[in-house]
PyMOL Python script that loads the backbone (N, CA, C, O; Angstrom):
from pymol import cmd

cmd.read_pdbstr("""\
ATOM      1  N   MET A   1     289.323  35.930  66.230  1.00  0.00           N
ATOM      2  CA  MET A   1     290.383  36.052  65.249  1.00  0.00           C
ATOM      3  C   MET A   1     290.473  37.487  64.748  1.00  0.00           C
ATOM      4  O   MET A   1     289.456  38.101  64.423  1.00  0.00           O
ATOM      5  N   ALA A   2     291.682  38.018  64.685  1.00  0.00           N
ATOM      6  CA  ALA A   2     291.885  39.378  64.196  1.00  0.00           C
ATOM      7  C   ALA A   2     291.687  39.413  62.680  1.00  0.00           C
ATOM      8  O   ALA A   2     291.893  38.417  61.986  1.00  0.00           O
ATOM      9  N   GLU A   3     291.293  40.555  62.199  1.00  0.00           N
ATOM     10  CA  GLU A   3     291.108  40.731  60.758  1.00  0.00           C
ATOM     11  C   GLU A   3     291.530  42.134  60.363  1.00  0.00           C
ATOM     12  O   GLU A   3     291.688  43.017  61.205  1.00  0.00           O
ATOM     13  N   LEU A   4     291.708  42.316  59.072  1.00  0.00           N
ATOM     14  CA  LEU A   4     292.081  43.605  58.513  1.00  0.00           C
ATOM     15  C   LEU A   4     290.841  44.326  58.006  1.00  0.00           C
ATOM     16  O   LEU A   4     289.923  43.702  57.474  1.00  0.00           O
ATOM     17  N   GLU A   5     290.821  45.622  58.171  1.00  0.00           N
ATOM     18  CA  GLU A   5     289.788  46.456  57.553  1.00  0.00           C
ATOM     19  C   GLU A   5     290.432  47.056  56.312  1.00  0.00           C
ATOM     20  O   GLU A   5     291.382  47.832  56.419  1.00  0.00           O
ATOM     21  N   VAL A   6     289.920  46.702  55.130  1.00  0.00           N
ATOM     22  CA  VAL A   6     290.560  47.082  53.864  1.00  0.00           C
ATOM     23  C   VAL A   6     289.653  48.035  53.095  1.00  0.00           C
ATOM     24  O   VAL A   6     288.441  47.835  53.016  1.00  0.00           O
ATOM     25  N   GLU A   7     290.261  49.070  52.534  1.00  0.00           N
ATOM     26  CA  GLU A   7     289.533  49.995  51.670  1.00  0.00           C
ATOM     27  C   GLU A   7     290.402  50.293  50.459  1.00  0.00           C
ATOM     28  O   GLU A   7     291.569  50.662  50.588  1.00  0.00           O
ATOM     29  N   ILE A   8     289.808  50.127  49.274  1.00  0.00           N
ATOM     30  CA  ILE A   8     290.513  50.411  48.025  1.00  0.00           C
ATOM     31  C   ILE A   8     289.708  51.450  47.253  1.00  0.00           C
ATOM     32  O   ILE A   8     288.520  51.266  46.985  1.00  0.00           O
ATOM     33  N   VAL A   9     290.374  52.539  46.903  1.00  0.00           N
ATOM     34  CA  VAL A   9     289.742  53.579  46.098  1.00  0.00           C
ATOM     35  C   VAL A   9     290.666  53.945  44.949  1.00  0.00           C
ATOM     36  O   VAL A   9     291.889  53.865  45.068  1.00  0.00           O
ATOM     37  N   ALA A  10     290.070  54.346  43.842  1.00  0.00           N
ATOM     38  CA  ALA A  10     290.830  54.869  42.709  1.00  0.00           C
ATOM     39  C   ALA A  10     290.646  56.377  42.705  1.00  0.00           C
ATOM     40  O   ALA A  10     289.843  56.911  43.471  1.00  0.00           O
ATOM     41  N   ALA A  11     291.376  57.055  41.858  1.00  0.00           N
ATOM     42  CA  ALA A  11     291.308  58.508  41.804  1.00  0.00           C
ATOM     43  C   ALA A  11     289.889  59.011  41.570  1.00  0.00           C
ATOM     44  O   ALA A  11     289.515  60.069  42.074  1.00  0.00           O
ATOM     45  N   ASP A  12     289.096  58.256  40.806  1.00  0.00           N
ATOM     46  CA  ASP A  12     287.764  58.744  40.456  1.00  0.00           C
ATOM     47  C   ASP A  12     286.609  57.827  40.870  1.00  0.00           C
ATOM     48  O   ASP A  12     285.460  58.105  40.525  1.00  0.00           O
ATOM     49  N   HIS A  13     286.886  56.734  41.607  1.00  0.00           N
ATOM     50  CA  HIS A  13     285.785  55.877  42.020  1.00  0.00           C
ATOM     51  C   HIS A  13     286.167  54.947  43.169  1.00  0.00           C
ATOM     52  O   HIS A  13     287.337  54.628  43.375  1.00  0.00           O
ATOM     53  N   PHE A  14     285.147  54.526  43.905  1.00  0.00           N
ATOM     54  CA  PHE A  14     285.296  53.531  44.967  1.00  0.00           C
ATOM     55  C   PHE A  14     285.476  52.158  44.322  1.00  0.00           C
ATOM     56  O   PHE A  14     284.827  51.857  43.320  1.00  0.00           O
ATOM     57  N   VAL A  15     286.355  51.320  44.888  1.00  0.00           N
ATOM     58  CA  VAL A  15     286.605  50.006  44.305  1.00  0.00           C
ATOM     59  C   VAL A  15     286.079  48.893  45.213  1.00  0.00           C
ATOM     60  O   VAL A  15     285.250  48.094  44.777  1.00  0.00           O
ATOM     61  N   TRP A  16     286.539  48.823  46.462  1.00  0.00           N
ATOM     62  CA  TRP A  16     286.119  47.728  47.354  1.00  0.00           C
ATOM     63  C   TRP A  16     286.472  48.072  48.795  1.00  0.00           C
ATOM     64  O   TRP A  16     287.463  48.755  49.052  1.00  0.00           O
ATOM     65  N   SER A  17     285.662  47.598  49.727  1.00  0.00           N
ATOM     66  CA  SER A  17     286.040  47.658  51.135  1.00  0.00           C
ATOM     67  C   SER A  17     285.410  46.481  51.845  1.00  0.00           C
ATOM     68  O   SER A  17     284.369  45.974  51.427  1.00  0.00           O
ATOM     69  N   GLY A  18     286.044  46.048  52.920  1.00  0.00           N
ATOM     70  CA  GLY A  18     285.523  44.938  53.691  1.00  0.00           C
ATOM     71  C   GLY A  18     286.590  44.364  54.601  1.00  0.00           C
ATOM     72  O   GLY A  18     287.713  44.863  54.663  1.00  0.00           O
ATOM     73  N   ALA A  19     286.221  43.311  55.302  1.00  0.00           N
ATOM     74  CA  ALA A  19     287.132  42.636  56.220  1.00  0.00           C
ATOM     75  C   ALA A  19     287.919  41.571  55.463  1.00  0.00           C
ATOM     76  O   ALA A  19     287.379  40.878  54.601  1.00  0.00           O
ATOM     77  N   ALA A  20     289.197  41.452  55.798  1.00  0.00           N
ATOM     78  CA  ALA A  20     290.059  40.487  55.105  1.00  0.00           C
ATOM     79  C   ALA A  20     291.011  39.809  56.078  1.00  0.00           C
ATOM     80  O   ALA A  20     291.324  40.332  57.148  1.00  0.00           O
ATOM     81  N   LYS A  21     291.461  38.621  55.669  1.00  0.00           N
ATOM     82  CA  LYS A  21     292.466  37.882  56.437  1.00  0.00           C
ATOM     83  C   LYS A  21     293.873  38.233  55.967  1.00  0.00           C
ATOM     84  O   LYS A  21     294.829  38.134  56.736  1.00  0.00           O
ATOM     85  N   MET A  22     294.004  38.652  54.684  1.00  0.00           N
ATOM     86  CA  MET A  22     295.317  38.897  54.104  1.00  0.00           C
ATOM     87  C   MET A  22     295.193  39.796  52.878  1.00  0.00           C
ATOM     88  O   MET A  22     294.208  39.731  52.142  1.00  0.00           O
ATOM     89  N   VAL A  23     296.218  40.645  52.670  1.00  0.00           N
ATOM     90  CA  VAL A  23     296.299  41.486  51.478  1.00  0.00           C
ATOM     91  C   VAL A  23     297.719  41.376  50.943  1.00  0.00           C
ATOM     92  O   VAL A  23     298.684  41.488  51.699  1.00  0.00           O
ATOM     93  N   LYS A  24     297.846  41.157  49.636  1.00  0.00           N
ATOM     94  CA  LYS A  24     299.157  41.137  48.977  1.00  0.00           C
ATOM     95  C   LYS A  24     299.157  42.193  47.890  1.00  0.00           C
ATOM     96  O   LYS A  24     298.177  42.351  47.161  1.00  0.00           O
ATOM     97  N   ALA A  25     300.269  42.917  47.787  1.00  0.00           N
ATOM     98  CA  ALA A  25     300.384  43.963  46.771  1.00  0.00           C
ATOM     99  C   ALA A  25     301.824  44.085  46.322  1.00  0.00           C
ATOM    100  O   ALA A  25     302.741  43.603  46.987  1.00  0.00           O
ATOM    101  N   ARG A  26     302.011  44.733  45.194  1.00  0.00           N
ATOM    102  CA  ARG A  26     303.351  45.012  44.684  1.00  0.00           C
ATOM    103  C   ARG A  26     303.649  46.484  44.952  1.00  0.00           C
ATOM    104  O   ARG A  26     302.896  47.361  44.529  1.00  0.00           O
ATOM    105  N   THR A  27     304.735  46.750  45.648  1.00  0.00           N
ATOM    106  CA  THR A  27     305.166  48.122  45.915  1.00  0.00           C
ATOM    107  C   THR A  27     306.415  48.407  45.094  1.00  0.00           C
ATOM    108  O   THR A  27     306.942  47.519  44.423  1.00  0.00           O
ATOM    109  N   SER A  28     306.883  49.640  45.149  1.00  0.00           N
ATOM    110  CA  SER A  28     308.098  49.997  44.411  1.00  0.00           C
ATOM    111  C   SER A  28     309.323  49.270  44.970  1.00  0.00           C
ATOM    112  O   SER A  28     310.346  49.181  44.291  1.00  0.00           O
ATOM    113  N   ASP A  29     309.233  48.745  46.206  1.00  0.00           N
ATOM    114  CA  ASP A  29     310.337  48.005  46.817  1.00  0.00           C
ATOM    115  C   ASP A  29     310.181  46.498  46.700  1.00  0.00           C
ATOM    116  O   ASP A  29     311.061  45.757  47.139  1.00  0.00           O
ATOM    117  N   GLY A  30     309.089  46.026  46.121  1.00  0.00           N
ATOM    118  CA  GLY A  30     308.848  44.595  45.984  1.00  0.00           C
ATOM    119  C   GLY A  30     307.477  44.216  46.503  1.00  0.00           C
ATOM    120  O   GLY A  30     306.694  45.082  46.896  1.00  0.00           O
ATOM    121  N   GLU A  31     307.183  42.926  46.507  1.00  0.00           N
ATOM    122  CA  GLU A  31     305.872  42.443  46.943  1.00  0.00           C
ATOM    123  C   GLU A  31     305.772  42.473  48.463  1.00  0.00           C
ATOM    124  O   GLU A  31     306.742  42.196  49.168  1.00  0.00           O
ATOM    125  N   ILE A  32     304.579  42.815  48.957  1.00  0.00           N
ATOM    126  CA  ILE A  32     304.341  42.868  50.395  1.00  0.00           C
ATOM    127  C   ILE A  32     303.074  42.095  50.716  1.00  0.00           C
ATOM    128  O   ILE A  32     302.085  42.171  49.986  1.00  0.00           O
ATOM    129  N   GLY A  33     303.109  41.362  51.797  1.00  0.00           N
ATOM    130  CA  GLY A  33     301.943  40.641  52.296  1.00  0.00           C
ATOM    131  C   GLY A  33     301.583  41.171  53.669  1.00  0.00           C
ATOM    132  O   GLY A  33     302.450  41.319  54.530  1.00  0.00           O
ATOM    133  N   ILE A  34     300.319  41.455  53.875  1.00  0.00           N
ATOM    134  CA  ILE A  34     299.863  42.033  55.139  1.00  0.00           C
ATOM    135  C   ILE A  34     298.900  41.064  55.819  1.00  0.00           C
ATOM    136  O   ILE A  34     297.922  40.619  55.218  1.00  0.00           O
ATOM    137  N   LEU A  35     299.187  40.747  57.068  1.00  0.00           N
ATOM    138  CA  LEU A  35     298.316  39.955  57.923  1.00  0.00           C
ATOM    139  C   LEU A  35     297.916  40.807  59.117  1.00  0.00           C
ATOM    140  O   LEU A  35     298.579  41.808  59.387  1.00  0.00           O
ATOM    141  N   PRO A  36     296.858  40.452  59.846  1.00  0.00           N
ATOM    142  CA  PRO A  36     296.498  41.211  61.040  1.00  0.00           C
ATOM    143  C   PRO A  36     297.694  41.321  61.997  1.00  0.00           C
ATOM    144  O   PRO A  36     298.447  40.364  62.176  1.00  0.00           O
ATOM    145  N   GLY A  37     297.853  42.492  62.601  1.00  0.00           N
ATOM    146  CA  GLY A  37     298.953  42.739  63.516  1.00  0.00           C
ATOM    147  C   GLY A  37     300.215  43.264  62.861  1.00  0.00           C
ATOM    148  O   GLY A  37     301.221  43.461  63.541  1.00  0.00           O
ATOM    149  N   HIS A  38     300.188  43.499  61.536  1.00  0.00           N
ATOM    150  CA  HIS A  38     301.369  43.991  60.810  1.00  0.00           C
ATOM    151  C   HIS A  38     301.751  45.375  61.329  1.00  0.00           C
ATOM    152  O   HIS A  38     300.887  46.168  61.700  1.00  0.00           O
ATOM    153  N   SER A  39     303.030  45.650  61.351  1.00  0.00           N
ATOM    154  CA  SER A  39     303.501  46.971  61.768  1.00  0.00           C
ATOM    155  C   SER A  39     303.095  48.019  60.728  1.00  0.00           C
ATOM    156  O   SER A  39     302.855  47.680  59.569  1.00  0.00           O
ATOM    157  N   PRO A  40     303.015  49.294  61.137  1.00  0.00           N
ATOM    158  CA  PRO A  40     302.613  50.355  60.205  1.00  0.00           C
ATOM    159  C   PRO A  40     303.566  50.456  59.014  1.00  0.00           C
ATOM    160  O   PRO A  40     304.782  50.328  59.160  1.00  0.00           O
ATOM    161  N   VAL A  41     302.990  50.690  57.836  1.00  0.00           N
ATOM    162  CA  VAL A  41     303.752  50.796  56.589  1.00  0.00           C
ATOM    163  C   VAL A  41     303.092  51.854  55.713  1.00  0.00           C
ATOM    164  O   VAL A  41     301.867  51.962  55.660  1.00  0.00           O
ATOM    165  N   LEU A  42     303.917  52.625  55.034  1.00  0.00           N
ATOM    166  CA  LEU A  42     303.443  53.524  53.986  1.00  0.00           C
ATOM    167  C   LEU A  42     304.360  53.278  52.799  1.00  0.00           C
ATOM    168  O   LEU A  42     305.574  53.452  52.908  1.00  0.00           O
ATOM    169  N   ALA A  43     303.793  52.875  51.663  1.00  0.00           N
ATOM    170  CA  ALA A  43     304.612  52.501  50.514  1.00  0.00           C
ATOM    171  C   ALA A  43     303.997  53.012  49.224  1.00  0.00           C
ATOM    172  O   ALA A  43     302.790  53.235  49.135  1.00  0.00           O
ATOM    173  N   VAL A  44     304.860  53.194  48.220  1.00  0.00           N
ATOM    174  CA  VAL A  44     304.411  53.548  46.878  1.00  0.00           C
ATOM    175  C   VAL A  44     303.962  52.257  46.202  1.00  0.00           C
ATOM    176  O   VAL A  44     304.695  51.268  46.177  1.00  0.00           O
ATOM    177  N   LEU A  45     302.761  52.280  45.661  1.00  0.00           N
ATOM    178  CA  LEU A  45     302.180  51.110  45.015  1.00  0.00           C
ATOM    179  C   LEU A  45     302.637  51.057  43.556  1.00  0.00           C
ATOM    180  O   LEU A  45     302.520  52.042  42.827  1.00  0.00           O
ATOM    181  N   ALA A  46     303.153  49.915  43.144  1.00  0.00           N
ATOM    182  CA  ALA A  46     303.572  49.723  41.753  1.00  0.00           C
ATOM    183  C   ALA A  46     302.398  49.170  40.945  1.00  0.00           C
ATOM    184  O   ALA A  46     301.465  48.601  41.510  1.00  0.00           O
ATOM    185  N   ALA A  47     302.446  49.335  39.655  1.00  0.00           N
ATOM    186  CA  ALA A  47     301.407  48.773  38.787  1.00  0.00           C
ATOM    187  C   ALA A  47     301.439  47.253  38.887  1.00  0.00           C
ATOM    188  O   ALA A  47     302.509  46.644  38.918  1.00  0.00           O
ATOM    189  N   GLY A  48     300.261  46.652  38.937  1.00  0.00           N
ATOM    190  CA  GLY A  48     300.171  45.202  39.030  1.00  0.00           C
ATOM    191  C   GLY A  48     298.883  44.776  39.710  1.00  0.00           C
ATOM    192  O   GLY A  48     297.910  45.529  39.753  1.00  0.00           O
ATOM    193  N   ASP A  49     298.889  43.562  40.239  1.00  0.00           N
ATOM    194  CA  ASP A  49     297.686  43.005  40.859  1.00  0.00           C
ATOM    195  C   ASP A  49     297.766  43.032  42.375  1.00  0.00           C
ATOM    196  O   ASP A  49     298.826  42.825  42.965  1.00  0.00           O
ATOM    197  N   LEU A  50     296.613  43.294  42.993  1.00  0.00           N
ATOM    198  CA  LEU A  50     296.432  43.133  44.433  1.00  0.00           C
ATOM    199  C   LEU A  50     295.683  41.832  44.629  1.00  0.00           C
ATOM    200  O   LEU A  50     294.840  41.473  43.806  1.00  0.00           O
ATOM    201  N   ALA A  51     295.974  41.125  45.700  1.00  0.00           N
ATOM    202  CA  ALA A  51     295.221  39.925  46.055  1.00  0.00           C
ATOM    203  C   ALA A  51     294.673  40.138  47.460  1.00  0.00           C
ATOM    204  O   ALA A  51     295.418  40.466  48.384  1.00  0.00           O
ATOM    205  N   ILE A  52     293.382  39.951  47.612  1.00  0.00           N
ATOM    206  CA  ILE A  52     292.728  40.120  48.903  1.00  0.00           C
ATOM    207  C   ILE A  52     292.023  38.829  49.243  1.00  0.00           C
ATOM    208  O   ILE A  52     291.251  38.303  48.441  1.00  0.00           O
ATOM    209  N   GLU A  53     292.288  38.314  50.440  1.00  0.00           N
ATOM    210  CA  GLU A  53     291.586  37.136  50.921  1.00  0.00           C
ATOM    211  C   GLU A  53     290.575  37.603  51.956  1.00  0.00           C
ATOM    212  O   GLU A  53     290.928  37.814  53.116  1.00  0.00           O
ATOM    213  N   PRO A  54     289.312  37.768  51.543  1.00  0.00           N
ATOM    214  CA  PRO A  54     288.303  38.270  52.476  1.00  0.00           C
ATOM    215  C   PRO A  54     288.002  37.254  53.570  1.00  0.00           C
ATOM    216  O   PRO A  54     288.301  36.068  53.433  1.00  0.00           O
ATOM    217  N   VAL A  55     287.406  37.736  54.658  1.00  0.00           N
ATOM    218  CA  VAL A  55     287.039  36.855  55.766  1.00  0.00           C
ATOM    219  C   VAL A  55     286.080  35.780  55.271  1.00  0.00           C
ATOM    220  O   VAL A  55     286.172  34.624  55.685  1.00  0.00           O
ATOM    221  N   SER A  56     285.170  36.151  54.395  1.00  0.00           N
ATOM    222  CA  SER A  56     284.271  35.160  53.796  1.00  0.00           C
ATOM    223  C   SER A  56     284.190  35.410  52.294  1.00  0.00           C
ATOM    224  O   SER A  56     284.206  36.556  51.844  1.00  0.00           O
ATOM    225  N   GLY A  57     284.105  34.353  51.541  1.00  0.00           N
ATOM    226  CA  GLY A  57     284.008  34.478  50.094  1.00  0.00           C
ATOM    227  C   GLY A  57     285.309  34.166  49.393  1.00  0.00           C
ATOM    228  O   GLY A  57     286.312  33.824  50.020  1.00  0.00           O
ATOM    229  N   ALA A  58     285.270  34.290  48.075  1.00  0.00           N
ATOM    230  CA  ALA A  58     286.416  33.950  47.226  1.00  0.00           C
ATOM    231  C   ALA A  58     287.466  35.058  47.229  1.00  0.00           C
ATOM    232  O   ALA A  58     287.165  36.215  47.523  1.00  0.00           O
ATOM    233  N   ARG A  59     288.685  34.692  46.903  1.00  0.00           N
ATOM    234  CA  ARG A  59     289.783  35.648  46.795  1.00  0.00           C
ATOM    235  C   ARG A  59     289.429  36.714  45.767  1.00  0.00           C
ATOM    236  O   ARG A  59     288.794  36.425  44.753  1.00  0.00           O
ATOM    237  N   ILE A  60     289.840  37.936  46.033  1.00  0.00           N
ATOM    238  CA  ILE A  60     289.536  39.075  45.170  1.00  0.00           C
ATOM    239  C   ILE A  60     290.822  39.555  44.515  1.00  0.00           C
ATOM    240  O   ILE A  60     291.851  39.690  45.176  1.00  0.00           O
ATOM    241  N   ALA A  61     290.759  39.810  43.221  1.00  0.00           N
ATOM    242  CA  ALA A  61     291.900  40.350  42.483  1.00  0.00           C
ATOM    243  C   ALA A  61     291.539  41.741  41.976  1.00  0.00           C
ATOM    244  O   ALA A  61     290.451  41.960  41.443  1.00  0.00           O
ATOM    245  N   VAL A  62     292.468  42.671  42.149  1.00  0.00           N
ATOM    246  CA  VAL A  62     292.288  44.042  41.671  1.00  0.00           C
ATOM    247  C   VAL A  62     293.559  44.438  40.938  1.00  0.00           C
ATOM    248  O   VAL A  62     294.660  44.274  41.465  1.00  0.00           O
ATOM    249  N   THR A  63     293.414  44.957  39.729  1.00  0.00           N
ATOM    250  CA  THR A  63     294.559  45.437  38.954  1.00  0.00           C
ATOM    251  C   THR A  63     294.671  46.940  39.146  1.00  0.00           C
ATOM    252  O   THR A  63     293.695  47.667  38.960  1.00  0.00           O
ATOM    253  N   VAL A  64     295.863  47.410  39.520  1.00  0.00           N
ATOM    254  CA  VAL A  64     296.072  48.834  39.784  1.00  0.00           C
ATOM    255  C   VAL A  64     297.190  49.377  38.900  1.00  0.00           C
ATOM    256  O   VAL A  64     298.039  48.631  38.413  1.00  0.00           O
ATOM    257  N   ASP A  65     297.169  50.701  38.705  1.00  0.00           N
ATOM    258  CA  ASP A  65     298.176  51.381  37.887  1.00  0.00           C
ATOM    259  C   ASP A  65     299.081  52.273  38.726  1.00  0.00           C
ATOM    260  O   ASP A  65     299.554  53.298  38.235  1.00  0.00           O
ATOM    261  N   GLY A  66     299.332  51.909  39.974  1.00  0.00           N
ATOM    262  CA  GLY A  66     300.163  52.719  40.855  1.00  0.00           C
ATOM    263  C   GLY A  66     299.312  53.461  41.866  1.00  0.00           C
ATOM    264  O   GLY A  66     298.084  53.436  41.792  1.00  0.00           O
ATOM    265  N   GLY A  67     299.962  54.116  42.803  1.00  0.00           N
ATOM    266  CA  GLY A  67     299.284  54.850  43.853  1.00  0.00           C
ATOM    267  C   GLY A  67     300.056  54.704  45.151  1.00  0.00           C
ATOM    268  O   GLY A  67     301.287  54.699  45.138  1.00  0.00           O
ATOM    269  N   PHE A  68     299.336  54.580  46.302  1.00  0.00           N
ATOM    270  CA  PHE A  68     300.034  54.320  47.546  1.00  0.00           C
ATOM    271  C   PHE A  68     299.274  53.334  48.404  1.00  0.00           C
ATOM    272  O   PHE A  68     298.086  53.084  48.200  1.00  0.00           O
ATOM    273  N   PHE A  69     299.990  52.780  49.369  1.00  0.00           N
ATOM    274  CA  PHE A  69     299.534  51.659  50.197  1.00  0.00           C
ATOM    275  C   PHE A  69     299.865  52.023  51.637  1.00  0.00           C
ATOM    276  O   PHE A  69     301.021  52.302  51.955  1.00  0.00           O
ATOM    277  N   SER A  70     298.855  52.024  52.515  1.00  0.00           N
ATOM    278  CA  SER A  70     299.058  52.406  53.907  1.00  0.00           C
ATOM    279  C   SER A  70     298.500  51.326  54.829  1.00  0.00           C
ATOM    280  O   SER A  70     297.403  50.813  54.606  1.00  0.00           O
ATOM    281  N   VAL A  71     299.266  50.985  55.868  1.00  0.00           N
ATOM    282  CA  VAL A  71     298.830  50.012  56.874  1.00  0.00           C
ATOM    283  C   VAL A  71     299.038  50.633  58.245  1.00  0.00           C
ATOM    284  O   VAL A  71     300.124  51.132  58.542  1.00  0.00           O
ATOM    285  N   ASP A  72     297.995  50.606  59.094  1.00  0.00           N
ATOM    286  CA  ASP A  72     298.120  51.076  60.468  1.00  0.00           C
ATOM    287  C   ASP A  72     296.962  50.526  61.279  1.00  0.00           C
ATOM    288  O   ASP A  72     295.804  50.678  60.889  1.00  0.00           O
ATOM    289  N   SER A  73     297.257  49.892  62.394  1.00  0.00           N
ATOM    290  CA  SER A  73     296.243  49.371  63.323  1.00  0.00           C
ATOM    291  C   SER A  73     295.224  48.471  62.635  1.00  0.00           C
ATOM    292  O   SER A  73     294.018  48.658  62.801  1.00  0.00           O
ATOM    293  N   ASN A  74     295.699  47.496  61.863  1.00  0.00           N
ATOM    294  CA  ASN A  74     294.846  46.541  61.139  1.00  0.00           C
ATOM    295  C   ASN A  74     293.928  47.200  60.116  1.00  0.00           C
ATOM    296  O   ASN A  74     292.911  46.621  59.737  1.00  0.00           O
ATOM    297  N   ARG A  75     294.271  48.387  59.673  1.00  0.00           N
ATOM    298  CA  ARG A  75     293.527  49.078  58.626  1.00  0.00           C
ATOM    299  C   ARG A  75     294.454  49.253  57.430  1.00  0.00           C
ATOM    300  O   ARG A  75     295.543  49.815  57.553  1.00  0.00           O
ATOM    301  N   VAL A  76     294.013  48.767  56.272  1.00  0.00           N
ATOM    302  CA  VAL A  76     294.784  48.866  55.032  1.00  0.00           C
ATOM    303  C   VAL A  76     294.026  49.796  54.088  1.00  0.00           C
ATOM    304  O   VAL A  76     292.868  49.544  53.755  1.00  0.00           O
ATOM    305  N   VAL A  77     294.680  50.864  53.662  1.00  0.00           N
ATOM    306  CA  VAL A  77     294.074  51.807  52.724  1.00  0.00           C
ATOM    307  C   VAL A  77     294.940  51.829  51.474  1.00  0.00           C
ATOM    308  O   VAL A  77     296.144  52.083  51.533  1.00  0.00           O
ATOM    309  N   ILE A  78     294.304  51.559  50.345  1.00  0.00           N
ATOM    310  CA  ILE A  78     294.997  51.560  49.064  1.00  0.00           C
ATOM    311  C   ILE A  78     294.340  52.617  48.187  1.00  0.00           C
ATOM    312  O   ILE A  78     293.152  52.535  47.875  1.00  0.00           O
ATOM    313  N   VAL A  79     295.130  53.607  47.795  1.00  0.00           N
ATOM    314  CA  VAL A  79     294.647  54.659  46.911  1.00  0.00           C
ATOM    315  C   VAL A  79     295.406  54.497  45.599  1.00  0.00           C
ATOM    316  O   VAL A  79     296.612  54.732  45.530  1.00  0.00           O
ATOM    317  N   ALA A  80     294.685  54.094  44.572  1.00  0.00           N
ATOM    318  CA  ALA A  80     295.303  53.800  43.278  1.00  0.00           C
ATOM    319  C   ALA A  80     294.996  54.893  42.274  1.00  0.00           C
ATOM    320  O   ALA A  80     293.946  55.533  42.337  1.00  0.00           O
ATOM    321  N   ASP A  81     295.924  55.104  41.344  1.00  0.00           N
ATOM    322  CA  ASP A  81     295.675  56.038  40.248  1.00  0.00           C
ATOM    323  C   ASP A  81     294.488  55.553  39.423  1.00  0.00           C
ATOM    324  O   ASP A  81     293.617  56.337  39.046  1.00  0.00           O
ATOM    325  N   ASN A  82     294.465  54.249  39.147  1.00  0.00           N
ATOM    326  CA  ASN A  82     293.361  53.603  38.449  1.00  0.00           C
ATOM    327  C   ASN A  82     293.294  52.171  38.959  1.00  0.00           C
ATOM    328  O   ASN A  82     294.332  51.558  39.212  1.00  0.00           O
ATOM    329  N   ALA A  83     292.086  51.626  39.114  1.00  0.00           N
ATOM    330  CA  ALA A  83     291.934  50.266  39.626  1.00  0.00           C
ATOM    331  C   ALA A  83     290.714  49.613  39.010  1.00  0.00           C
ATOM    332  O   ALA A  83     289.688  50.260  38.802  1.00  0.00           O
ATOM    333  N   GLN A  84     290.835  48.315  38.717  1.00  0.00           N
ATOM    334  CA  GLN A  84     289.744  47.531  38.145  1.00  0.00           C
ATOM    335  C   GLN A  84     289.657  46.205  38.878  1.00  0.00           C
ATOM    336  O   GLN A  84     290.669  45.540  39.100  1.00  0.00           O
ATOM    337  N   MET A  85     288.451  45.827  39.251  1.00  0.00           N
ATOM    338  CA  MET A  85     288.225  44.518  39.857  1.00  0.00           C
ATOM    339  C   MET A  85     288.437  43.448  38.794  1.00  0.00           C
ATOM    340  O   MET A  85     288.154  43.668  37.617  1.00  0.00           O
ATOM    341  N   GLY A  86     288.938  42.288  39.215  1.00  0.00           N
ATOM    342  CA  GLY A  86     289.092  41.151  38.300  1.00  0.00           C
ATOM    343  C   GLY A  86     287.746  40.661  37.830  1.00  0.00           C
ATOM    344  O   GLY A  86     286.739  40.900  38.495  1.00  0.00           O
ATOM    345  N   GLU A  87     287.701  39.980  36.701  1.00  0.00           N
ATOM    346  CA  GLU A  87     286.454  39.525  36.100  1.00  0.00           C
ATOM    347  C   GLU A  87     285.692  38.519  36.960  1.00  0.00           C
ATOM    348  O   GLU A  87     284.461  38.490  36.927  1.00  0.00           O
ATOM    349  N   SER A  88     286.404  37.697  37.726  1.00  0.00           N
ATOM    350  CA  SER A  88     285.732  36.634  38.474  1.00  0.00           C
ATOM    351  C   SER A  88     285.278  37.064  39.862  1.00  0.00           C
ATOM    352  O   SER A  88     284.824  36.231  40.646  1.00  0.00           O
ATOM    353  N   THR A  89     285.393  38.342  40.176  1.00  0.00           N
ATOM    354  CA  THR A  89     285.005  38.822  41.497  1.00  0.00           C
ATOM    355  C   THR A  89     283.792  39.723  41.392  1.00  0.00           C
ATOM    356  O   THR A  89     283.460  40.221  40.317  1.00  0.00           O
ATOM    357  N   SER A  90     283.154  39.919  42.495  1.00  0.00           N
ATOM    358  CA  SER A  90     282.010  40.830  42.528  1.00  0.00           C
ATOM    359  C   SER A  90     282.370  42.033  43.366  1.00  0.00           C
ATOM    360  O   SER A  90     283.345  42.000  44.117  1.00  0.00           O
ATOM    361  N   ALA A  91     281.608  43.078  43.250  1.00  0.00           N
ATOM    362  CA  ALA A  91     281.877  44.304  43.999  1.00  0.00           C
ATOM    363  C   ALA A  91     281.753  44.044  45.488  1.00  0.00           C
ATOM    364  O   ALA A  91     280.959  43.211  45.925  1.00  0.00           O
ATOM    365  N   GLY A  92     282.543  44.765  46.255  1.00  0.00           N
ATOM    366  CA  GLY A  92     282.549  44.578  47.702  1.00  0.00           C
ATOM    367  C   GLY A  92     281.484  45.370  48.402  1.00  0.00           C
ATOM    368  O   GLY A  92     280.738  46.133  47.788  1.00  0.00           O
ATOM    369  N   ILE A  93     281.426  45.176  49.688  1.00  0.00           N
ATOM    370  CA  ILE A  93     280.477  45.886  50.533  1.00  0.00           C
ATOM    371  C   ILE A  93     281.086  47.220  50.891  1.00  0.00           C
ATOM    372  O   ILE A  93     282.267  47.303  51.226  1.00  0.00           O
ATOM    373  N   ARG A  94     280.311  48.226  50.823  1.00  0.00           N
ATOM    374  CA  ARG A  94     280.819  49.554  51.130  1.00  0.00           C
ATOM    375  C   ARG A  94     280.594  49.903  52.562  1.00  0.00           C
ATOM    376  O   ARG A  94     280.963  50.994  52.997  1.00  0.00           O
TER     377      ARG A  94
END
""", "prot")
cmd.dss("prot")
cmd.show_as("cartoon", "prot")
cmd.util.cbc("prot")
cmd.orient("prot")
């Protein structure tokens, strides 16, 4: 089964990285959902929540204050101005 390689960083700190089945985010053009095999995308990230469904474990929520969102070859890179993990999640594997 194909999976996404996801990395989330904020301007001043590492947030999370790992393998995922799906990533959802809010961009300046609306909400976007990424599954393995998605075509390349570069978008401006809007303030709001990211949802990550990791290959194993519970869904992860991250609140961001804007930034950018890049997808290419099953690799998702999210660079946020500021980002905080949700309270019910634990830190990811680096």
